[in-house]
C-alpha positions in Angstrom: 0.0 0.0 0.0 1.2 3.5 -0.8 2.2 5.6 2.1 -0.6 8.0 3.0 2.1 10.5 4.1 2.7 11.2 0.4 -0.5 13.3 0.5 1.4 16.0 2.5 3.3 16.7 -0.7 0.1 17.3 -2.6 -1.0 19.7 0.1 2.3 21.5 -0.2 1.8 21.8 -4.0 -1.7 23.2 -3.4 -0.4 25.8 -1.0 2.4 26.8 -3.4 -0.2 27.1 -6.3 -2.4 29.4 -4.2 0.5 31.6 -3.2 1.9 31.9 -6.8 -1.5 32.6 -8.3 -1.9 35.5 -5.8 1.6 36.8 -6.5 1.5 36.4 -10.3 -2.0 38.0 -10.6 -0.7 40.9 -8.6 2.3 41.2 -11.0 0.0 41.2 -14.0 -2.2 43.9 -12.5 0.6 46.3 -11.8 2.4 45.8 -15.1 -0.3 44.9 -17.6 2.1 42.3 -19.1 0.5 39.5 -21.2 3.4 37.4 -20.3 2.7 37.7 -16.6 -1.0 37.1 -17.3 -0.1 33.9 -19.1 2.1 32.9 -16.2 -0.8 33.4 -13.8 -3.0 31.2 -16.0 -0.5 28.4 -15.8 -0.5 28.7 -12.0 -4.3 28.2 -11.9 -3.8 25.0 -13.9 -1.1 24.0 -11.3 -3.7 24.4 -8.6 -6.2 22.1 -10.4 -3.4 19.6 -11.1 -2.3 19.6 -7.4 -5.9 18.9 -6.3 -6.1 16.0 -8.7 -2.8 14.7 -7.4 -4.2 14.8 -3.9 -7.3 12.9 -4.9 -5.2 10.3 -6.9 -2.8 9.7 -4.0 -5.7 9.0 -1.6 -7.1 6.5 -4.1 -3.7 4.9 -4.7 -3.1 4.5 -1.0 -6.1 2.2 -0.6 -5.3 -1.4 0.0 -6.3 -4.2 -2.6 -9.9 -5.2 -2.4 -12.2 -7.7 -3.9 -12.7 -5.7 -7.1 -9.0 -4.5 -7.3 -6.9 -7.4 -6.2 -3.7 -5.8 -7.5 -4.4 -2.5 -5.7 -5.2 0.9 -7.1 -1.7 2.0 -8.2 -2.5 2.5 -11.9 -4.7 5.5 -11.1 -1.5 7.5 -10.9 -1.1 7.2 -14.6 -4.4 9.0 -15.1 -3.2 11.9 -13.0 0.1 12.3 -14.8 -1.8 12.1 -18.1 -4.2 14.8 -17.0 -1.3 16.9 -15.8 0.4 16.5 -19.2 -2.8 17.6 -20.9 -3.1 20.6 -18.6 0.5 21.7 -19.4 -0.4 21.6 -23.1 -3.6 23.5 -22.3 -1.6 26.1 -20.5 0.7 26.5 -23.4 -2.2 26.9 -25.8 -3.8 29.5 -23.4 -0.5 31.4 -23.3 -0.2 31.5 -27.1 -3.8 32.7 -27.4 -3.3 35.6 -25.0 0.1 36.4 -26.5 -1.1 36.5 -30.1 -3.8 38.9 -29.1 -1.3 41.3 -27.5 1.1 40.8 -30.4 -1.6 42.2 -32.7 -2.4 45.0 -30.3 0.7 45.9 -28.3 0.5 47.9 -25.1 3.1 49.6 -23.0 4.0 48.0 -19.6 3.8 49.8 -16.2 5.7 49.4 -13.0 8.0 46.8 -14.5 10.4 46.7 -11.5 7.7 45.8 -9.0 6.2 43.2 -11.3 9.5 41.5 -11.8 10.2 41.4 -8.1 6.9 39.7 -7.4 7.4 37.2 -10.2 10.9 36.3 -8.9 9.4 35.6 -5.4 6.7 33.4 -7.0 9.4 31.6 -9.1 11.5 30.9 -6.0 8.5 29.3 -4.3 7.7 27.1 -7.3 11.4 26.0 -7.7 11.7 25.0 -4.0 8.4 23.0 -4.0 9.2 21.4 -7.4 12.6 20.1 -6.2 10.9 18.7 -3.0 8.2 16.9 -5.1 10.7 15.5 -7.7 12.9 14.2 -4.9 9.9 12.7 -3.0 8.6 11.2 -6.3 11.9 9.5 -7.1 12.4 8.2 -3.6 8.9 6.8 -3.3 8.5 5.8 -7.0 5.4 8.0 -7.3 4.7 9.1 -10.9 2.0 11.6 -9.5 4.6 13.5 -7.4 7.1 13.4 -10.3 4.5 14.7 -12.7 3.5 17.5 -10.3 7.2 18.4 -9.8 7.8 18.5 -13.6 4.7 20.6 -14.0 6.0 23.1 -11.4 9.4 23.2 -13.0 7.8 24.0 -16.4 6.1 26.9 -14.6 9.5 28.0 -13.3 10.9 28.0 -16.8 7.9 29.8 -18.0 8.3 32.6 -15.5 12.1 32.8 -16.1 11.3 33.3 -19.8 8.7 35.9 -19.1 10.9 37.8 -16.7 13.7 37.7 -19.3 11.3 39.0 -22.0 10.0 41.8 -19.8 13.5 42.8 -19.0 14.3 43.1 -22.7 11.1 45.1 -23.2 12.2 47.5 -20.5 15.6 47.8 -22.1 14.5 48.2 -25.7 11.0 49.7 -25.4 9.8 47.2 -28.0 6.4 46.2 -26.6 5.8 43.3 -29.0 8.7 41.4 -27.4 6.6 40.7 -24.4 4.1 38.4 -26.3 6.8 37.0 -28.5 8.7 35.7 -25.4 5.4 34.3 -24.0 4.9 32.3 -27.3 8.4 30.9 -27.2 8.0 29.8 -23.6 4.7 28.2 -24.5 6.2 26.2 -27.3 9.0 25.0 -25.0 6.6 23.7 -22.2 4.6 21.7 -24.8 7.5 19.2 -24.8 7.2 18.6 -21.1 3.4 18.0 -21.4 4.0 15.6 -24.2 6.5 13.5 -22.3 4.1 13.2 -19.3 1.3 12.0 -21.6 3.6 9.5 -23.3 4.7 8.1 -19.9 1.1 7.7 -18.8 0.2 5.8 -22.0 3.2 3.5 -21.6 2.2 2.8 -18.0 -1.3 1.9 -18.9 0.0 -0.4 -21.6 2.0 -2.3 -19.0 5.4 -1.2 -20.3 8.4 -3.2 -18.9 10.5 -1.9 -16.0 13.4 0.5 -17.0 16.6 -1.2 -18.2 18.5 -0.4 -15.0 15.9 -2.1 -12.8 15.6 -5.1 -15.2 19.3 -5.5 -15.2 19.3 -5.6 -11.4 16.6 -8.3 -11.5 18.6 -10.4 -14.0 21.8 -10.0 -11.8 19.9 -11.4 -8.8 18.4 -14.3 -10.7 21.8 -15.1 -12.3 23.3 -15.5 -8.9 21.1 -18.5 -8.3 21.8 -20.3 -11.6 23.7 -23.6 -11.3 24.4 -25.6 -14.5 22.1 -28.5 -14.9 20.4 -27.9 -11.5 18.9 -24.4 -11.2 17.9 -22.0 -14.0 15.1 -19.5 -14.8 13.2 -18.2 -17.8 10.1 -16.3 -18.9 11.0 -13.2 -16.9 8.4 -10.5 -17.3 8.1 -7.2 -15.6 5.6 -4.3 -15.5 5.0 -1.1 -13.5 1.7 -0.1 -11.9 2.0 3.2 -10.1 4.6 2.8 -7.4 4.5 -1.0 -7.6 6.8 -3.1 -9.7 5.5 -6.5 -10.8 8.0 -9.3 -11.5 7.0 -12.7 -12.9 9.6 -15.5 -13.5 9.7 -19.3 -13.9 12.3 -21.1 -11.7 13.6 -24.4 -13.0 14.9 -27.0 -10.5 15.6 -30.8 -10.6 12.5 -32.9 -10.7 13.8 -35.1 -7.9 13.6 -32.2 -5.5 11.0 -32.3 -2.8 8.2 -29.7 -2.7 9.9 -28.3 0.4 13.2 -27.8 -1.3 11.7 -26.0 -4.3 9.5 -23.9 -2.0 12.5 -22.9 0.1 14.4 -21.8 -3.0 11.7 -19.6 -4.5 11.0 -18.1 -1.1 14.7 -17.1 -0.9 14.6 -15.7 -4.5 11.4 -13.8 -3.9 12.7 -12.4 -0.7 16.0 -11.3 -2.3 14.1 -9.6 -5.2 11.7 -7.8 -2.8 14.6 -6.5 -0.7 16.7 -5.3 -3.6 13.8 -4.0 -5.8 11.8 -1.5 -3.8 8.0 -1.8 -3.9 8.2 -5.0 -5.9 5.5 -7.7 -6.1 7.1 -11.1 -7.1 5.4 -14.1 -8.7 7.4 -17.3 -9.3 6.4 -20.5 -11.0 8.3 -23.7 -10.2 9.1 -26.2 -13.0 11.2 -29.3 -13.4 14.4 -28.5 -15.3 14.5 -31.9 -17.2 10.9 -31.8 -18.5 10.4 -30.6 -22.1 7.0 -29.2 -21.1 8.8 -26.6 -19.0 10.2 -25.1 -22.2 7.0 -24.8 -24.1 6.5 -21.2 -22.9 8.0 -19.9 -26.1 6.4 -16.5 -26.2 7.3 -15.8 -22.5 10.9 -16.9 -23.1 11.1 -14.6 -26.1 9.7 -11.7 -24.0 12.6 -12.2 -21.6 15.2 -12.0 -24.3 13.9 -8.9 -25.9 
C-alpha cells in the first residue's frame, strides 16, 4: 500500500499554487504584461493539477480489495496524463493571449515591482518542485514526479517571461513581451507531451526500466547452477509505485516440494529486498521436462 504520508506533498503543492496565483496575478495587475497574465493562468492549472494529485494519492493509498486485487496504483497514470494535458492547455492559453497582445501591443507599467513579485513566485515554485521531484523519485510516485515537472515547467515559463519583460524594458519594443510568451509556451509543450507518453506506456504495462531489469537479472543469475537451477520467462511491468516481477524457476524434478519452495522463497525475498515496492510471482518447473520449455512466447519476451 502506498504511504498515506505522500498526500502531504500534494497539500504542499496546493499551498504553493495558491501563493503563486496570488503573486502572479498581482504582478500582472501592476504591469499589464500579457506574459505575466499567461504565467498566472498556468499557476491556476497548477492548482487544479495539485488537487487532482491529492485525490489520486488518496485512491492509490487504498489497499487491494475484492474488485481490485492488484491494488489501485494505476490510477497514478491518469493523474500524470491529466497533468500533461493541462500543461499543453496552459501552453495553448499562453499562445492565445500572447497573439492577441502581439496584434495589439500595449506599454507596460511598474515593471520593476512586477518582476520582483514574479521572482518571489518563481522561488516558491522552484523549491516546491525540487521537493516533489525528490519525493517522487524516492517513493517511485509518478504523481509526485508529474506534479514536480509541472511546477518546473512553470519555473521556466516565469524565467522566460521575466527575461522577456527585462528586454522590453531595455529596448522599449512592446511586442517582445508576447513573443517571449509564445516561445516559452512552445517549450513547455515538450514537457506535457512527455508526461502523456509516460502515462500511456504505464497503462499499456510497459516493462520496467533497463537499469531495474538489469538488477533483477543480476539477482536471478546469482542462483543459476548448471544442470540444476535455472530460470526463464522473466516478465516485468509497473503499476503506479508497484513493480511486478514474474519468472519461472527451473529445479531438478527429484527435489521435494519443500526444497523447491525454500528456494523460490529465498529468491522472492531477495528480489523484494533489492527492488523497492516489488511484487514477485514465481512458477516452479522441473528442469528436465520438455514441457517446462513450451512457454516460447514468454521466453522470447525475456530475451527482448
